[in-house]
BALO-755414 format. One record per atom (N, C-alpha, C): residue in three letters; y, z, x. Coordinates in steps of 0.05 Angstrom, whole numbers, plus 5000, padded with zeros to 4 digits. Each point is the difference from the previous one (the first is absolute). Layout:
ALAYZX
...
//
This chain:
MET497349985006
MET501950054993
MET503249925019
GLU502249894989
GLU503549965015
GLU500150264995
LYS501750045018
LYS502650335003
LYS501149784977
VAL502850324996
VAL501449954981
VAL501950175005
ALA502849994991
ALA502650195016
ALA501149994960
VAL499950275002
VAL501950174982
VAL501750104998
PHE501950014979
PHE503050115014
PHE500250194968
ARG501950285017
ARG500550194983
ARG504149945007
LYS501950104990
LYS501749944999
LYS500850184992
GLU503350185013
GLU500350314995
GLU502250025004
HIS502550174989
HIS503050035014
HIS500750195006
PHE501550055016
PHE501450445008
PHE501849935005
ASN500950195003
ASN503350005002
ASN501250185017
ALA501649875035
ALA500750255012
ALA501849785026
ALA500250375002
ALA503149945030
ALA499050065025
HIS501349915012
HIS499749955032
HIS502649975026
ARG498750085020
ARG502349935018
ARG498949945021
LEU502149785007
LEU498149815022
LEU500850215029
HIS498250145021
HIS502850075011
HIS498550005012
ASN500550175044
ASN497849905021
ASN502050325006
PRO498750135013
PRO501950255005
PRO500050125031
ASN498849715013
ASN500649975023
ASN501849775015
TRP500649864976
TRP503849824997
TRP503150174987
ASP502149915017
ASP501650154988
ASP501449834979
ASP501850084980
ASP500550024969
ASP501249705007
ALA501149955031
ALA501249704992
ALA496249785002
ILE499450115008
ILE497649815018
ILE497449984954
ASN500050205007
ASN499550004970
ASN500649794980
GLN503649984999
GLN500949894970
GLN500149695016
LYS498849975021
LYS501049725008
LYS497549954989
ILE497050075012
ILE497349884989
ILE498850014973
PHE501150324979
PHE499850014983
PHE501749844982
GLY502350045008
GLY503149914976
GLY498350214973
LYS501649904976
LYS500050194970
LYS497050195004
CYS497949915013
CYS498650114995
CYS499050375024
ASN502549865006
ASN500150315015
ASN501550254997
LEU501450004976
LEU502350084984
LEU498850355009
PRO501650224998
PRO498450094996
PRO499650364981
HIS501949844979
HIS498350174980
HIS498349784984
TYR497649855012
TYR498449834995
TYR499949844985
HIS498749734981
HIS499849974978
HIS497349964981
GLY500149805002
GLY497449984969
GLY499649794996
HIS496949814988
HIS498849864994
HIS496750004983
ASN501049794984
ASN497749984981
ASN498249785020
TYR498550245010
TYR497449805007
TYR498449884983
GLU498949825002
GLU498149844987
GLU497249995019
LEU497250114996
LEU498149945021
LEU497549944989
ILE498149805015
ILE498849884989
ILE496550015018
VAL499950174986
VAL496550045018
VAL497749774985
ARG499949905037
ARG497749854998
ARG496150065003
VAL498750004989
VAL497250055005
VAL499049844997
THR497849915028
THR498249664995
THR498150085000
GLY498850024996
GLY496149984995
GLY498049934974
LYS497550025011
LYS497649914968
LYS500349984986
PRO500649974969
PRO499949994981
PRO497050305001
ASP499350184993
ASP498650154996
ASP498149834970
PRO497150005018
PRO498249714981
PRO499150184970
GLU500150355002
GLU500850134964
GLU502550004983
THR501549965017
THR503049994985
THR500749854998
GLY499949845024
GLY502249815003
GLY502649985007
TYR500750375008
TYR501750005015
TYR501249975026
VAL501649905004
VAL500150155047
VAL500150324993
ILE502350104991
ILE501050204990
ILE502350044983
ASP497550274986
ASP501150044964
ASP503349975010
MET501249914984
MET502750014997
MET502350254997
LYS497450174982
LYS501550204993
LYS499450275017
ILE497949955012
ILE499550275032
ILE502949845015
LEU499549725003
LEU502949995030
LEU502450104990
SER500849914975
SER501750074995
SER500350354995
ASP499550134996
ASP499250315001
ASP501050095027
LEU497749885023
LEU500350045028
LEU503549905008
ILE501549824989
ILE502049885012
ILE503550184991
GLN498550244969
GLN499750084999
GLN501150305004
ASP498250085009
ASP499350344996
ASP500349975044
ASN500949695013
ASN500350015033
ASN502049975000
VAL501449824993
VAL502749935007
VAL502049974985
VAL499649914973
VAL502550054977
VAL500750284993
ASN498250164997
ASN500050414999
ASN502350075017
LYS499149845033
LYS500150095021
LYS503449884998
PHE500749765005
PHE502149885008
PHE502850034977
ASP498649984972
ASP502449914985
ASP501950195006
HIS502649894988
HIS502150164999
HIS500750205008
ARG498649965035
ARG501050125019
ARG501949865018
ASN501850205018
ASN499449905031
ASN498450145019
LEU498649725009
LEU498049985021
LEU500150075014
ASN502650055025
ASN501050045016
ASN500550305002
LEU500950184973
LEU499550194999
LEU497050154995
ASP498549894971
ASP499650114989
ASP495749905000
VAL501449795023
VAL495649864997
VAL498650125034
ALA498550125001
ALA499050115034
ALA499349765016
GLU499249794985
GLU499049785020
GLU503649945019
PHE502450034988
PHE501549825007
PHE502550305009
LYS499050135013
LYS501850165001
LYS501149855050
GLU497949945004
GLU499649975028
GLU500349604999
LEU499949894969
LEU499749745007
LEU502149864981
ASN501449845021
ASN501649824969
ASN499849884976
PRO500950014986
PRO499049854968
PRO500149854995
THR500349715025
THR500349784984
THR496649814981
ALA501549974999
ALA496549784975
ALA499450005016
GLU498849815023
GLU498250075010
GLU497950275010
ASN501750205011
ASN499650274997
ASN498050034973
ILE501850024990
ILE499050114957
ILE497349765008
ALA499349735004
ALA498849844989
ALA496850275012
ILE501549985034
ILE496750015013
ILE498250404983
VAL502150135003
VAL501050324970
VAL498649964992
ILE499449884989
ILE498349914965
ILE498649695006
TYR498049975005
TYR497949995021
TYR499050305019
GLN501250135016
GLN497650115003
GLN499250244980
LEU502150164972
LEU499150034981
LEU498649824992
LEU499949874987
LEU497449954979
LEU497949815030
ARG499649925017
ARG497649945011
ARG498750205005
PRO499750265005
PRO496950164996
PRO500250044968
LEU499949944984
LEU499550064965
LEU499249854993
ILE499849565020
ILE499349724984
ILE496650015020
GLU498050014987
GLU498949915021
GLU499649745003
SER498550095040
SER500049875015
SER499649705003
LYS499250064981
LYS499349604992
LYS501049774984
PHE502050184995
PHE502649844990
PHE502349895024
ASP502749784993
ASP500549945022
ASP502850204982
LEU502350105027
LEU501250074973
LEU502749885016
GLN503650004975
GLN501849955017
GLN501650044981
ILE503550055010
ILE502250084987
ILE501349864999
THR501649914969
THR501749835012
THR503350234988
LEU501249985015
LEU502250264987
LEU502449855000
TYR501349994979
TYR503849734991
TYR501050425003
GLU501849865009
GLU502150185014
GLU503349894974
THR499349775007
THR502749914977
THR498349714982
PRO500149934994
PRO499449734988
PRO498949785019
ARG501349905017
ARG500550005014
ARG499449985038
ASN500050185010
ASN499450165010
ASN495050275000
PHE499249815009
PHE497550134996
PHE499149935033
VAL497150225002
VAL498650015019
VAL497449984993
VAL498450005008
VAL497049905000
VAL498350165024
TYR498350164997
TYR497750235023
TYR498049984987
PRO497650015015
PRO500749815026
PRO501149655004
ALA500849815016
ALA501149784994
ALA498149884996
ASP497450085017
ASP498549724989
ASP497549904980
//
C-alpha cells in the first residue's frame, strides 16, 4: 500500500520579540526591525501538521484525525495560545522565537507522541505571506 499524507490545521495567537541578548540595541533593531519592539508584538499563527504513512488496513486511516487534533491542542495550542512566547513558554527562555524556531519546537513537542513509523512535518504561517516548513525535506 502506498503512503498518504494527512494534514490537520490549527490556530493560535501569541506574542513574541525577536532579540539577541548578545547584541546591543542598535544591532537588534537593525536585524529584527519591528519584530524587536521592546513591548513585544503578536501574530495569528496558522499551524499545519502533516503526518505521512500507510493507511491502516482495518480503519483506512493513516492516523485518526481526532487523536491528532487532540495531540496538537493539548501539547501546542494550549501551551502557546494567548501567551508571550519569550516570557511564558519555557522552550523560548534561551531560544529566539522566530517562526523557524517555533516550528522546530512544535515538531519536538509532537514527534515523541506520534508513532515513529509516520513522517511528521510542521508548516507554520506567521502571516498569510510568511511561513516555514520543518523539516524542510
